[in-house]
C-alpha positions as CSV (number, residue, x, y, z in Angstrom):
1,M,-18.6,12.3,79.6
2,A,-22.5,11.6,79.5
3,R,-24.1,9.9,76.5
4,K,-27.1,11.6,74.7
5,V,-29.7,8.9,75.3
6,V,-31.8,9.0,72.0
7,S,-35.4,7.1,72.2
8,R,-37.1,4.9,69.7
9,K,-39.7,7.3,68.8
10,D,-37.0,10.0,68.0
11,K,-35.1,7.6,66.0
12,A,-38.0,6.8,64.2
13,A,-39.0,10.2,63.5
14,E,-35.8,11.1,61.8
15,I,-35.6,8.3,59.6
16,E,-39.1,9.5,58.7
17,A,-38.2,12.6,58.1
18,A,-35.8,11.6,55.9
19,A,-37.7,9.5,54.1
20,A,-40.3,12.5,53.5
21,K,-37.0,14.6,52.6
22,E,-35.8,12.0,50.0
23,A,-39.6,11.7,48.0
24,A,-39.6,15.1,48.0
25,A,-36.5,15.6,46.1
26,P,-36.7,15.5,42.5
27,V,-35.6,12.1,40.7
28,K,-32.7,12.3,38.5
29,K,-32.9,10.2,35.4
30,T,-29.7,8.6,34.7
31,T,-28.6,7.7,31.1
32,K,-26.6,5.0,30.2
33,K,-23.8,5.5,27.7
34,K,-23.7,3.2,24.9
35,A,-21.1,0.7,24.8
36,A,-18.3,1.4,22.1
37,P,-17.8,-1.5,19.5
38,R,-15.4,-3.8,20.1
39,K,-12.4,-4.3,17.6
40,A,-12.5,-7.9,16.0
41,K,-9.0,-9.0,16.6
42,V,-7.1,-9.9,13.4
43,V,-5.7,-13.7,13.6
44,E,-2.5,-14.1,11.7
45,D,-1.6,-17.2,10.0
46,V,1.5,-18.4,12.2
47,R,3.1,-21.4,10.3
48,K,5.2,-23.4,12.7
49,K,7.6,-26.6,11.1
50,L,9.4,-29.0,14.0
51,Y,12.8,-29.9,14.5
52,W,14.7,-32.3,16.6
53,G,17.0,-29.8,19.4
54,V,19.8,-31.1,20.7
55,F,20.1,-29.3,24.5
56,S,22.8,-29.2,26.8
57,Q,22.3,-29.6,30.9
58,N,21.6,-25.9,30.6
59,L,18.7,-25.7,28.5
60,K,21.1,-24.3,25.8
61,R,20.5,-25.4,22.3
62,V,23.7,-26.7,20.5
63,A,22.2,-28.1,17.4
64,V,19.1,-28.6,15.5
65,F,18.1,-31.7,13.0
66,E,15.2,-31.7,10.6
67,F,12.1,-34.0,12.2
68,D,13.2,-37.0,10.0
69,Q,16.9,-37.2,11.2
70,K,16.0,-38.3,15.0
71,D,18.6,-40.8,15.0
72,E,21.1,-37.9,13.8
73,A,20.1,-35.8,16.6
74,A,20.2,-38.8,18.8
75,A,23.8,-40.0,18.0
76,R,25.1,-36.3,18.5
77,A,23.8,-36.2,21.7
78,E,25.7,-39.3,22.5
79,E,28.5,-38.0,21.0
80,L,28.2,-35.0,23.1
81,S,27.7,-36.3,26.7
82,K,30.7,-39.0,26.3
83,G,33.6,-38.5,28.2
84,G,32.3,-37.3,31.6
85,K,30.8,-34.4,30.1
86,S,27.5,-33.0,31.0
87,P,24.5,-35.0,29.7
88,H,23.0,-33.6,26.5
89,F,19.5,-34.7,25.7
90,I,17.3,-34.1,22.6
91,Q,13.8,-32.3,22.3
92,K,11.1,-31.2,19.9
93,V,11.7,-27.8,18.9
94,K,8.9,-25.8,17.2
95,E,9.8,-22.8,15.0
96,E,8.1,-20.0,13.0
97,I,8.4,-20.6,9.4
98,Q,8.6,-16.9,7.1
99,L,6.1,-16.5,5.1
100,E,6.8,-14.7,1.4
């Protein structure tokens, strides 16, 4: 199949014709939509309290102690770990306080 040979002059004439046609077309004005006002996020005051949690090896919480009772929590973890059972450990836990 033979190709159609297009010379540079023919291609330049096509481009000029397209540019003239585009310039002759009426320019359509675009209007910008105003952005909707954003709603402010309401930040609720969330209070949290710190506890000591005793956890099993499977990360299940076994017991919870007040923060000032760290020694009791460690003793409980030690007691649960005795006798070849799975090891238990203590970790800090934050829980929400319900405000009234």
